[in-house]
Kinemage of the C-alpha trace (Angstrom):
@kinemage 1
@onewidth
@group {chain A} dominant
@subgroup {mainchain}
@vectorlist {calphas} color= white
{ca met a 1} P 5.484 -40.667 16.607
{ca leu a 2} L 4.659 -36.549 17.184
{ca ser a 3} L 8.890 -35.774 16.341
{ca ser a 4} L 8.574 -38.716 12.663
{ca ile a 5} L 5.315 -36.599 11.969
{ca ile a 6} L 6.679 -33.166 12.434
{ca phe a 7} L 10.812 -34.839 10.244
{ca gly a 8} L 7.903 -35.469 7.796
{ca ile a 9} L 6.412 -32.137 7.477
{ca ile a 10} L 9.980 -30.776 7.331
{ca his a 11} L 11.101 -33.283 4.962
{ca leu a 12} L 7.813 -32.141 2.641
{ca ile a 13} L 8.497 -28.362 4.028
{ca ala a 14} L 12.008 -28.564 2.458
{ca ala a 15} L 10.551 -30.106 -1.030
{ca ile a 16} L 8.061 -27.525 -1.924
{ca phe a 17} L 10.702 -24.667 -1.389
{ca lys a 18} L 14.037 -26.399 -3.326
{ca gly a 19} L 17.632 -24.904 -3.243
{ca arg a 20} L 18.970 -23.267 -0.948
{ca thr a 21} L 15.637 -22.253 0.931
{ca gly a 22} L 14.837 -25.999 1.496
{ca asn a 23} L 17.735 -26.943 2.770
{ca ile a 24} L 17.999 -23.806 5.353
{ca ile a 25} L 14.218 -25.015 6.335
{ca glu a 26} L 15.649 -28.453 7.132
{ca lys a 27} L 18.849 -27.338 8.914
{ca leu a 28} L 17.721 -24.461 10.769
{ca thr a 29} L 14.144 -26.002 11.547
{ca pro a 30} L 15.085 -26.801 15.005
{ca val a 31} L 17.311 -23.446 16.083
{ca ala a 32} L 13.990 -21.738 14.609
{ca arg a 33} L 11.520 -24.032 16.844
{ca asp a 34} L 13.468 -22.760 20.539
{ca val a 35} L 13.574 -19.367 19.425
{ca val a 36} L 9.922 -19.108 18.249
{ca gly a 37} L 9.092 -21.237 21.201
{ca gly a 38} L 10.910 -18.895 23.482
{ca leu a 39} L 9.831 -15.914 22.402
{ca met a 40} L 5.982 -16.860 22.443
{ca asp a 41} L 5.347 -15.960 26.196
{ca ser a 42} L 7.300 -12.400 25.589
{ca asp a 43} L 5.766 -8.903 26.589
{ca met a 44} L 7.783 -7.517 23.720
{ca ser a 45} L 5.161 -6.517 20.331
{ca gly a 46} L 4.997 -9.046 17.122
{ca pro a 47} L 7.159 -7.301 14.904
{ca asp a 48} L 9.896 -7.493 17.956
{ca lys a 49} L 9.729 -10.634 18.782
{ca phe a 50} L 10.546 -11.352 14.724
{ca glu a 51} L 13.111 -9.441 14.400
{ca glu a 52} L 14.386 -11.090 17.830
{ca ala a 53} L 13.767 -14.595 16.604
{ca lys a 54} L 15.252 -13.223 13.018
{ca lys a 55} L 18.110 -12.142 14.448
{ca ser a 56} L 18.679 -15.225 16.779
{ca ile a 57} L 18.649 -17.727 13.529
{ca leu a 58} L 20.307 -15.673 11.005
{ca ala a 59} L 23.110 -16.644 14.010
{ca ala a 60} L 22.607 -20.090 14.232
{ca ala a 61} L 23.093 -19.925 10.394
{ca val a 62} L 26.344 -18.518 10.481
{ca glu a 63} L 27.345 -20.476 13.055
{ca gln a 64} L 26.316 -23.596 10.777
{ca gly a 65} L 27.627 -21.795 7.904
{ca leu a 66} L 25.707 -21.381 6.341
{ca glu a 67} L 23.999 -18.716 3.604
{ca ala a 68} L 19.984 -17.549 4.657
{ca ala a 69} L 18.454 -15.144 2.721
{ca asp a 70} L 15.464 -13.094 4.854
{ca his a 71} L 12.836 -14.376 2.861
{ca ala a 72} L 13.894 -18.197 4.163
{ca ile a 73} L 13.837 -16.596 7.539
{ca gly a 74} L 11.031 -14.868 7.347
{ca leu a 75} L 9.018 -18.714 6.291
{ca leu a 76} L 11.098 -20.471 9.137
{ca ile a 77} L 9.701 -17.798 11.876
{ca glu a 78} L 5.503 -17.950 10.670
{ca met a 79} L 5.593 -21.788 9.876
{ca glu a 80} L 7.114 -21.831 14.247
{ca val a 81} L 4.228 -19.714 15.367
{ca thr a 82} L 2.013 -21.263 13.013
{ca arg a 83} L 2.934 -24.426 14.849
{ca ala a 84} L 3.053 -23.191 17.781
{ca lys a 85} L -0.152 -21.760 17.620
{ca gly a 86} L -1.626 -25.594 17.148
{ca asp a 87} L -2.410 -24.679 13.462
{ca ala a 88} L -2.071 -27.685 10.760
{ca leu a 89} L 1.142 -26.485 8.434
{ca glu a 90} L 0.377 -28.555 5.699
{ca glu a 91} L -3.103 -27.472 5.234
{ca ile a 92} L -2.691 -24.027 5.277
{ca leu a 93} L -0.080 -24.494 2.367
{ca asp a 94} L -2.660 -27.008 0.851
{ca asn a 95} L -5.616 -24.226 0.978
{ca gly a 96} L -3.678 -20.600 0.501
{ca leu a 97} L -0.494 -21.226 -0.887
{ca glu a 98} L -1.854 -20.947 -4.770
{ca ala a 99} L -4.001 -17.794 -3.834
{ca ala a 100} L -0.880 -16.324 -2.441
{ca arg a 101} L 1.345 -16.672 -5.274
{ca glu a 102} L -0.748 -15.976 -7.837
{ca ile a 103} L -0.999 -12.639 -5.414
{ca ile a 104} L 2.532 -12.133 -5.217
{ca ser a 105} L 3.506 -12.948 -8.500
{ca ser a 106} L 1.401 -10.061 -9.334
{ca ile a 107} L 3.092 -7.425 -7.201
{ca asn a 108} L 6.556 -8.566 -7.798
{ca ala a 109} L 8.409 -10.430 -4.870
{ca ser a 110} L 11.321 -8.410 -5.027
{ca asp a 111} L 8.662 -5.334 -3.956
{ca leu a 112} L 7.289 -7.187 -0.773
{ca thr a 113} L 10.402 -7.845 1.097
{ca ser a 114} L 11.975 -3.895 0.293
{ca ser a 115} L 7.987 -2.170 0.880
{ca ser a 116} L 5.936 -2.350 4.396
{ca ala a 117} L 2.786 -1.001 2.011
{ca arg a 118} L 3.647 -3.914 -0.907
{ca arg a 119} L 3.547 -6.212 1.573
{ca ala a 120} L -0.085 -5.085 3.497
{ca glu a 121} L -1.562 -4.875 0.416
{ca ala a 122} L -0.432 -8.449 -0.108
{ca phe a 123} L -1.975 -9.319 2.917
{ca ser a 124} L -5.293 -7.852 2.522
{ca arg a 125} L -5.969 -9.306 -1.138
{ca leu a 126} L -4.633 -12.301 0.084
{ca lys a 127} L -6.978 -12.393 3.010
{ca val a 128} L -9.894 -11.680 0.705
{ca ala a 129} L -9.369 -13.972 -1.710
{ca leu a 130} L -8.812 -16.986 0.984
{ca ile a 131} L -12.252 -15.521 2.302
{ca asp a 132} L -13.824 -15.955 -1.384
{ca lys a 133} L -12.749 -19.053 -2.076
{ca gly a 134} L -14.427 -20.248 0.975
{ca lys a 135} L -10.884 -20.428 2.773
{ca glu a 136} L -11.892 -18.756 6.192
{ca leu a 137} L -10.135 -20.590 8.711
{ca phe a 138} L -6.788 -20.058 6.516
{ca thr a 139} L -7.425 -16.076 7.567
{ca lys a 140} L -5.860 -15.760 10.612
{ca glu a 141} L -2.908 -13.140 10.952
{ca his a 142} L 0.093 -15.425 11.278
{ca thr a 143} L -1.068 -18.051 8.303
{ca leu a 144} L -1.834 -14.973 6.437
{ca asn a 145} L 2.224 -13.874 7.142
{ca leu a 146} L 2.608 -17.717 7.031
{ca leu a 147} L 1.452 -18.023 2.905
{ca ile a 148} L 2.831 -15.004 1.895
{ca glu a 149} L 6.076 -15.570 3.570
{ca ala a 150} L 5.727 -19.049 1.472
{ca ala a 151} L 4.961 -17.264 -1.726
{ca val a 152} L 8.049 -15.301 -1.870
{ca ser a 153} L 10.340 -17.630 -1.164
{ca ser a 154} L 8.924 -19.668 -3.697
{ca phe a 155} L 9.742 -17.163 -6.374
{ca lys a 156} L 12.751 -16.361 -4.738
{ca asn a 157} L 14.668 -20.240 -4.896
């Protein structure tokens, strides 16, 4: 039963992110789940875990003959971190994706991938926007990262 729920959520997310990103989500979610799950209890720092997960998932993409952009891999990682921490992925996207898209469109999605300062700005603005809308539940660090990656992916599809 749980696997059918997870399968349904994967298809829902893939439908939101059509094209290449949706295809990557469908094909690489099992890999991302294994990789992220294996790193959750690691002593590595968060950024180091992210880079290790990114390398492993990119290697799996190449092995499967898939071309995966950084934003798609980032989205996959943040989806799996959110899931591993027990948060409701669908609820987070329902409640925060629109606010994240508004912020990303005002910053410029391409600037976000090349500038850590822009990413930090998006992170801060999204947190404030969600608090202003009474959605404090969605302001955990991993949740904000998920929403930012999702918004960037929606513009780059």
